[in-house]
Every structure is written in structure tokens, then in C-alpha cells.
C-alpha positions, 0 to 999 in steps of 0.5 A: 612502535609507529607501524603496530599504533596505525595497525591498531588504529586500522583495526579499530577502523576498520570494526568501527564500519564492519559493526555500522553496517553491521546495524544498517543490515539490522536496521533494514531487516527490522523494518522488513519485517515489522512493516507490510508485505509489498508485492506489484509493480512498486519498481515503475513509479516514477517522479516525485509523489505528490500526495499520500504514497510520499508524503506532503499536501497535495494543492494547487492544480494537483489538489483540484485534480484530486477533488474531481476523481475524488468526486467521481469515484464517490459516484461509483464507489460509496466509500470514498473520501478526498484526504489532506494528501490524496484519495481513500477507496475503501473496499469492503471485504464482503463486496469483492472476496469470499471468506478466508479467500482471496477469490473475486467473487463474481459481481467484484468485476463489475464493482473495479471495472467501474472504478477503472473506468475512473482511475484510467482516466488518470495516469498521473495516479500512484496507486497503493492497493492495501490488503487488511483483515482482522486479528484472529488466526495466525499473524503470517496467515493474515499477511499473506491473505492480504497481499493476495487480496490486494493482488486479486484486485491489483490483477483486476484494474490491470485488466481493465486497462489501469496501467502496471506502472501506477499501481502498488499491491501491499500486505497489511495483515491486521495492522491499522485497524478501523474498528475494535476486533473485539467484535465480529462487527469490528472485525468485519469492517477491518477486513477489507483493501483500500486504495491510498491515491495520490499524483506524480508531479511532473 
């Protein structure tokens, strides 16, 4: 009888452990399904990050560095702003890509080269390059296009001298719109690539 009770207890524990593992796997899978498509050199990020990539507010010496860098980037890319946790650079689709394409326009290399001239001076940067689309068309297509565009920008910055381990590319698809997708102008604003910059703390 004692052996039977022990066997039942062991079986119950095993089932509980199995169910917990399944919940963990489902949770991880759900997160991957609902989140962004991630590419790029994510494994190269090392150290604790100050600012927007992981969270928190950059202050002190890190804040002064970000202030200086934001001013330099704004001189080269008008749509640049210093945020509470880093720097945001926004690139409109029509400046760097053809419609429904991840091929950079001929003049895009010069624009991205100007940004790279600043970014490569700050090797402590960690840069999320996020591609976005509007909400028209299939979600799977938009996610893939947004990732290809983010990767195209990452490759161009890398070719211009920004270190690969500083960057990762993310395809956001139609998520996080900055304007209404019900108007032509709004959809044009939503089709963009953003650079979210934070610092790694030494």
C-alpha cells in the first residue's frame, strides 16, 4: 500500500512538471508569434544596457553622451529626437525605399552613410533597427517586408563602418502605427524604419 501511494505521488509530480513545461513552451511560442520578427547580430550584444533597448532611463554620463550624439544625428537626419531612454531616428519609406521593395534607393546610401559617420563614433551604442509597414496587405507579407527593410538598413550601416555587433534588425510589420491607416498620408507615415539607440554600460 505504501509503495502504491509513493507511485501515485511520483506520477502526480511528473504530470505537474510536464504540464508546467508545456505551459512554458506555449508561452514562449505565443510570445514569438505575437512579437516582432527578429534578425541581425542579436548575439553580439554584451553588457548591461542603459536606455531603451532593455529599459530604464539613461542619466548621468550616459545621458550627456546621448545628448551629444542626438545633436549630431539631428544635423544629418531631421527626424531625430532625444527620448527619455535613448535616441530615436525615424527614416521615411519614400526617402530610402521604393514602394513594396526592400531595395535601397540610389540616394539612400548617402543618407545612411551620413548617419553611420556619427554612429561609428559611439561604439558603446546598441542600435535596434525596426522596420514598419502600413496595415494594407497580408500580415505575413508585411512582417517579412519590414524585416528585409530593417536588414537592408543594417547592412548599409555595416558597410559604412558601424560594427555588426552593435546592431540588430527587427521586422515589426504593421504594429505600433504612428498615424491612422485609414488615410493615404497616414499609411505613408507608418511605412518607415526607426533606429532606437541606447548605450551599453561598461
